[in-house]
C-alpha positions in Angstrom: 169.3 -38.4 78.2 171.4 -41.6 77.7 169.8 -44.6 75.9 171.4 -48.1 76.1 170.4 -50.6 73.4 171.3 -54.2 74.4 171.6 -56.9 71.8 172.3 -60.6 72.2 172.2 -63.4 69.6 169.7 -65.3 71.7 167.2 -62.5 72.3 165.5 -59.5 70.8 167.1 -56.0 71.3 166.2 -54.2 74.5 166.3 -50.5 75.1 167.0 -49.0 78.6 167.2 -45.4 79.7 170.0 -44.8 82.1 168.9 -43.5 85.5 171.0 -41.2 87.7 173.3 -43.0 90.1 174.7 -46.5 90.0 173.3 -49.3 87.8 174.6 -52.8 88.3 175.3 -55.0 85.3 175.5 -58.7 85.8 174.0 -62.2 85.8 172.4 -61.7 89.2 168.6 -61.5 88.8 168.5 -58.4 91.1 170.9 -56.5 88.8 169.7 -53.2 87.3 170.7 -54.5 83.9 170.5 -58.3 83.8 172.9 -60.1 81.4 172.1 -63.8 80.8 175.3 -64.3 78.8 177.4 -67.2 80.2 180.5 -65.0 80.0 179.0 -62.5 82.4 179.7 -62.6 86.2 177.0 -62.2 88.8 178.3 -58.7 89.5 180.1 -57.9 86.3 180.3 -54.1 85.9 178.7 -50.9 87.1 177.5 -47.8 85.2 177.3 -44.4 87.0 175.3 -41.5 85.6 176.0 -38.1 87.2 172.7 -36.2 87.3 174.3 -32.8 87.3 176.8 -33.1 84.5 175.0 -35.9 82.8 178.3 -37.7 82.3 178.3 -41.5 82.3 181.1 -43.8 83.4 181.6 -47.6 83.7 183.8 -49.7 85.9 184.6 -53.4 85.7 183.9 -55.2 89.1 186.8 -57.6 88.8 184.7 -59.9 86.5 186.1 -63.2 85.2 186.0 -62.4 81.5 186.4 -58.6 81.5 184.4 -55.6 80.2 185.2 -54.2 76.7 184.4 -50.7 75.4 185.0 -50.1 71.7 186.9 -53.5 71.4 189.3 -52.6 74.3 189.3 -54.2 77.7 188.9 -51.5 80.4 190.5 -51.3 83.8 189.4 -48.7 86.4 186.8 -46.1 85.8 186.1 -45.4 82.1 184.2 -42.3 80.9 181.6 -43.2 78.3 180.9 -41.1 75.1 178.1 -41.0 72.7 178.0 -44.0 70.3 180.3 -46.1 72.5 179.9 -49.9 72.3 180.1 -52.0 75.5 180.6 -55.7 75.2 180.3 -58.5 77.8 180.7 -61.9 76.2 178.4 -62.0 73.3 176.1 -59.2 74.7 176.6 -55.8 73.0 175.4 -52.6 74.5 175.2 -49.5 72.3 175.2 -46.1 74.2 173.5 -43.1 72.6 172.9 -39.6 73.8 169.4 -38.5 72.8 168.7 -34.8 72.9 164.9 -35.2 73.3 162.2 -37.8 73.0 161.1 -36.6 69.5 164.4 -37.9 68.0 163.7 -41.3 69.4 160.2 -41.4 68.0 161.3 -40.2 64.5 164.2 -42.7 64.1 165.8 -42.5 60.6 164.4 -42.1 57.1 167.2 -42.5 54.6 168.5 -43.9 51.4 172.1 -45.2 51.6 174.0 -46.4 48.6 174.9 -50.1 48.9 178.6 -50.0 48.3 181.8 -51.5 49.6 182.3 -48.8 52.3 178.9 -49.3 53.7 179.4 -53.1 53.9 182.8 -52.8 55.6 181.4 -50.4 58.1 178.6 -52.8 58.9 180.9 -55.8 59.2 183.2 -53.9 61.5 180.4 -52.8 63.8 178.7 -56.2 64.1 181.4 -58.9 64.7 179.4 -60.9 67.2 176.3 -61.3 65.0 178.4 -62.2 62.0 180.4 -64.8 64.0 177.1 -66.5 65.1 175.7 -66.3 61.5 178.8 -67.8 60.0 178.9 -70.6 62.6 175.3 -71.6 62.1 175.2 -71.2 58.3 178.1 -73.5 57.9 175.9 -76.3 59.2 173.3 -76.1 56.5 173.7 -77.5 53.0 170.7 -76.3 51.0 169.4 -72.9 50.0 165.9 -73.2 51.7 167.6 -73.9 55.0 169.9 -70.9 54.5 166.9 -68.6 53.9 165.0 -70.0 56.9 167.9 -69.6 59.3 168.8 -66.1 58.1 165.1 -65.1 58.5 164.9 -66.5 62.0 168.2 -64.9 63.2 167.5 -61.5 61.6 164.0 -61.3 63.0 165.3 -62.0 66.5 168.5 -59.8 66.3 166.6 -56.7 65.0 163.3 -57.3 66.9 161.1 -57.0 63.9 157.7 -58.4 63.3 158.2 -59.2 59.6 161.4 -60.4 58.0 161.3 -61.7 54.4 164.2 -62.6 52.1 163.1 -62.3 48.5 165.5 -64.0 46.1 166.2 -62.5 42.6 164.2 -65.2 40.9 161.1 -64.0 42.8 161.5 -60.2 42.0 158.6 -60.5 39.6 156.3 -60.9 42.7 157.1 -57.3 43.8 154.3 -55.0 42.7 156.0 -52.4 40.7 152.8 -50.3 40.3 153.2 -49.1 43.9 156.2 -46.7 43.5 156.3 -45.7 47.2 156.5 -49.3 48.3 159.9 -49.8 50.1 160.6 -53.0 48.1 160.0 -51.2 44.8 162.3 -48.4 45.9 165.0 -50.8 47.0 164.8 -52.8 43.8 164.9 -49.6 41.6 167.7 -47.8 43.5 169.8 -50.9 44.5 170.3 -49.0 47.8 169.3 -49.4 51.4 165.9 -47.8 51.9 164.8 -47.0 55.5 161.7 -45.5 56.9 161.0 -45.3 60.7 159.3 -48.7 60.7 160.3 -50.4 57.5 163.6 -51.2 55.7 164.7 -52.8 52.4 168.3 -54.0 52.1 169.7 -55.3 48.8 171.6 -58.7 48.9 174.5 -58.3 46.4 177.2 -60.7 45.5 180.0 -60.0 43.1 178.1 -56.9 41.9 175.0 -59.1 41.0 171.6 -58.6 42.8 170.8 -61.8 44.6 167.8 -60.7 46.7 166.3 -58.2 49.1 165.8 -58.3 52.9 162.4 -56.8 53.8 162.0 -55.7 57.5 158.9 -54.3 59.1 158.0 -53.3 62.7 154.2 -53.4 63.0 153.5 -53.8 66.7 152.1 -50.9 68.7 154.8 -49.0 70.5 157.6 -50.4 68.3 160.6 -48.1 68.3 161.8 -46.8 64.9 164.9 -48.2 63.1 168.2 -46.6 64.1 171.4 -46.1 62.2 173.0 -49.0 64.1 170.1 -51.3 63.2 170.5 -50.4 59.6 174.2 -51.3 59.8 173.2 -54.6 61.4 170.8 -55.3 58.6 173.5 -54.6 56.0 175.9 -57.0 57.9 173.2 -59.7 57.6 172.8 -58.9 53.9 176.5 -59.4 53.4 176.4 -62.7 55.2 173.3 -63.7 53.2 175.1 -63.0 49.9 178.0 -65.2 50.9 175.7 -68.0 52.0 173.6 -67.8 48.8 176.7 -67.8 46.6 178.1 -70.8 48.6 174.8 -72.7 48.2 174.7 -71.9 44.5 178.2 -73.1 44.0 177.5 -76.3 46.0 174.4 -77.0 43.9 176.4 -76.4 40.7 179.1 -78.8 41.9 176.6 -81.4 43.0 174.8 -81.2 39.7 178.1 -81.5 37.8 179.0 -84.6 39.9 175.6 -86.2 39.3 175.8 -85.5 35.6 179.4 -86.8 35.4 178.3 -90.0 37.2 175.3 -90.3 34.7 177.6 -89.9 31.7 180.1 -92.3 33.0 177.4 -95.0 33.0 177.2 -94.7 29.2 180.4 -93.3 27.8 184.1 -93.4 28.3 185.6 -90.9 30.9 187.0 -88.6 28.1 183.7 -88.4 26.3 181.9 -87.8 29.6 184.1 -84.7 30.2 183.2 -83.4 26.7 179.5 -84.1 27.3 179.7 -82.3 30.6 181.2 -79.2 29.0 178.3 -79.0 26.6 175.9 -79.5 29.5 177.4 -76.7 31.5 177.1 -74.4 28.5 173.5 -75.2 27.6 172.1 -76.6 30.8 170.8 -79.7 29.0 172.1 -83.0 27.6 171.6 -83.7 23.9 167.9 -84.4 23.1 166.9 -87.4 21.0 167.8 -86.9 17.3 168.2 -89.1 14.3 171.8 -90.1 13.7 173.7 -92.8 11.7 175.1 -95.2 14.3 176.4 -98.7 14.7 174.8 -100.6 17.5 175.9 -103.8 19.1 173.7 -106.2 21.1 175.3 -108.9 23.3 173.0 -111.0 25.5 173.4 -114.1 27.7 171.2 -116.8 26.1 168.5 -118.2 28.4 169.9 -116.4 31.4 167.3 -117.8 33.8 168.2 -121.4 33.1 171.9 -120.6 33.1 171.5 -119.0 36.6 169.6 -122.1 37.9 172.4 -124.4 36.6 175.3 -122.6 38.2 173.5 -121.2 41.3 172.6 -117.6 42.3 176.0 -116.8 43.9 178.0 -117.9 40.9 175.6 -116.3 38.5 175.9 -112.9 40.3 179.7 -113.0 40.2 179.6 -114.1 36.5 177.1 -111.3 35.6 179.2 -108.6 37.4 182.4 -109.7 35.6 180.5 -109.8 32.3 179.1 -106.3 32.7 182.3 -104.8 34.0 184.5 -106.2 31.3 182.0 -105.5 28.5 181.7 -101.9 29.7 185.5 -101.4 29.8 185.9 -102.8 26.3 183.1 -100.6 24.9 184.6 -97.5 26.5 188.1 -98.4 25.3 186.7 -98.5 21.8 184.8 -95.2 22.1 181.3 -96.5 22.5 178.3 -95.7 24.8 176.5 -98.3 26.9 173.0 -99.0 27.9 172.4 -102.0 30.2 169.7 -104.5 29.6 168.4 -107.3 31.9 170.8 -110.0 30.7 173.0 -108.1 28.3 174.4 -104.8 27.0 173.5 -102.5 24.1 176.5 -100.5 22.9 176.3 -97.5 20.5 179.2 -96.4 18.3 179.3 -93.1 16.3 181.7 -91.6 13.9 184.5 -90.0 15.9 186.6 -88.8 12.9 189.1 -91.4 13.8 190.9 -93.6 11.2 189.0 -96.6 12.8 185.3 -96.5 11.9 182.4 -97.3 14.3 181.7 -100.6 12.5 185.3 -101.9 13.1 185.3 -100.7 16.7 182.0 -102.6 17.3 183.5 -105.8 15.9 186.6 -105.4 18.1 184.3 -105.3 21.1 182.3 -108.3 19.9 185.5 -110.4 19.5 187.0 -109.4 22.8 183.7 -110.0 24.7 183.5 -113.4 23.2 187.0 -114.3 24.4 186.3 -112.9 27.8 183.1 -115.0 28.2 185.2 -118.1 27.4 187.8 -117.1 30.0 185.3 -116.6 32.8 183.2 -119.6 32.0 183.1 -122.5 34.5 185.3 -125.5 33.6 182.3 -127.9 33.2 180.9 -127.8 29.6 177.4 -128.4 30.8 177.7 -125.2 32.9 179.1 -123.0 30.1 177.5 -119.6 29.3 176.2 -119.1 25.7 176.0 -115.6 24.2 174.8 -114.1 21.0 176.2 -110.9 19.4 174.7 -108.8 16.6 176.0 -105.6 15.0 174.1 -103.4 12.7 174.6 -100.0 11.1 171.9 -97.4 10.1 169.8 -94.5 11.4 168.3 -94.4 14.9 167.0 -91.9 17.4 169.9 -91.3 19.9 170.1 -89.0 22.9 168.9 -88.4 26.5 165.3 -88.4 27.6 163.7 -88.0 31.0 163.0 -85.4 33.7 165.1 -82.9 35.5 165.6 -85.3 38.3 166.3 -88.5 36.2 167.7 -88.7 32.7 168.5 -91.8 30.8 170.5 -92.4 27.6 168.2 -93.9 24.9 168.5 -95.4 21.5 165.3 -96.1 19.5 164.1 -97.2 16.1 163.7 -100.1 13.7 167.5 -100.5 13.7 167.4 -101.5 17.3 164.6 -104.0 16.9 166.3 -105.5 13.9 169.6 -105.9 15.6 168.1 -107.5 18.7 166.3 -110.0 16.4 169.6 -110.8 14.7 171.2 -111.4 18.1 168.6 -114.1 18.9 169.8 -116.1 15.9 173.5 -115.5 16.7 173.6 -118.2 19.3 175.7 -120.0 20.3 178.6 -117.6 20.5 178.4 -116.2 17.0 178.7 -112.6 15.7 176.1 -111.6 13.1 176.3 -108.3 11.3 174.0 -106.4 9.0 174.8 -105.5 5.3 176.2 -101.9 5.9 178.4 -103.2 8.7 179.6 -106.1 6.6 180.5 -103.8 3.8 182.5 -101.5 6.1 184.6 -104.3 7.6 185.0 -106.9 4.9 188.5 -105.7 4.0 189.7 -106.4 7.6 187.6 -109.3 8.7 186.4 -112.6 7.3 182.7 -112.0 6.5 180.4 -114.7 5.2 176.7 -114.4 4.3 174.5 -116.7 6.4 171.1 -115.9 5.0 168.2 -113.6 5.0 166.1 -112.7 8.1 162.5 -111.7 7.7 161.2 -108.8 9.8 157.4 -108.1 10.3 157.9 -104.3 9.9 160.4 -104.7 7.0 159.2 -105.2 3.5 162.2 -107.2 2.3 164.2 -109.8 4.2 167.5 -108.4 5.7 170.8 -109.9 4.7 172.7 -111.3 7.6 176.5 -112.0 7.7 178.8 -113.7 10.1 182.2 -112.4 11.3 184.7 -115.0 12.2 188.3 -113.8 12.4 190.4 -110.8 11.4 192.2 -111.1 8.1 196.0 -111.6 8.6 198.6 -110.7 6.0 201.6 -113.0 5.7 203.8 -110.1 4.6 203.6 -108.1 7.8 207.1 -107.0 9.0 206.8 -108.6 12.4 205.9 -111.9 10.8 209.1 -111.8 8.7 211.2 -111.1 11.8 209.6 -114.0 13.7 210.2 -116.3 10.7 213.8 -115.3 10.5 214.3 -116.0 14.2 212.7 -119.3 13.9 214.9 -120.4 10.9 218.0 -119.3 12.9 217.0 -121.3 15.9 216.4 -124.4 13.7 219.9 -124.0 12.1 221.6 -123.8 15.5 219.9 -126.9 16.6 220.9 -128.8 13.5 224.5 -127.9 13.9 224.7 -129.0 17.5 222.6 -132.2 17.0 224.6 -135.4 16.9 223.9 -138.0 14.1 223.7 -141.4 15.8 224.5 -143.4 12.6 227.7 -141.4 11.9 229.0 -142.1 15.3 228.5 -145.9 14.8 
């Protein structure tokens, strides 16, 4: 007998036994084989089964969109063969010659190696399903939605009662103590395992196991899995592998972008790329650890009163300009930034450069001071006052937080000490600690201003003030400038007329 299996992306598979004589295929409700596909005509095609010779033929009834057999559009009467595929729009009908009813009941029980040839065969046999899967999967952007969509479409396309997609990270949930379990067999063999009413299909991408599709028919009277249904399941597995790989890549790119944005809040772009490389290797940012660092505090003095004096709009613009310029200057000098309510904490570490962290911090302090003067309002009574403090010593430096939110942190007595120094560095002064002063005294004018007592510190801390960089009078560019100046004076003297001599 001839058996026709009808599949459509929008409905479960339907099996029909061909009857002797003519069977009308079309959208008309009274058709022998009703096709609800929008591409089908009301009277689309006709199948004829000869009861004597048991041969089957099909003819297209001048339909609008044509009838296809094995991917070719037919014209006139076409004799059908075993395993032919008839397509009308997105509806696919697979014709099989069944020798007896027992074959139908038994279905297939097989183990098929999951290799490239099997996947290519499955893809070639199921273009309609793959087209729909690709179209719908391209609209989702997270892995959970991919799994949910694949499960729903596979369950409908194969007409199964249970469809589970088990990802590789959940393989441990498979009970390996039951060797006959189809999931255990699939996992161990890395092959397609099929019994009449259950199937396990590996999901493999680039040779790596990504998951398993588990299919079960449990309803009474369910027909066993066929070879074509196994191919369809393999085609779904291939599409699932592509989708999982795409989602994994998207998640990786998103995580990289988030981490890059996080790093760019604290460090220069070049340092951010280096930090990102380490993160991609280890999966984590550097934890808090004790390091020798130079820290800089700069804060707007009495910011609340300053804001009330100049107004909220002006203060907002001033604060944005202050943050933006300070961040740019810190990054330019190889430092990291942590924002405070009314100021900035910058951290400088040894970069094996000829310029030490202490000097780079002082450069930032001087440039920030000049910038504040430039963006200040013209009225003296509305001027902004800042204080800057720089200190060198050991502190806990690194990243702390959760997987969803991580912050750059600097902790320890050094931070509290430097902040206290900053409070005394107003108005518009630069105070530095003893180790910083020692490191920069050959390049900057450094003068001791006194000792600062700290509650947690046994001895008072020496505090120094930095004013200006030291300038040598023997620098080459100064000699050139002086020579040019003398030459200009000599020219003026020669051309200048003496009034007394003319008289």
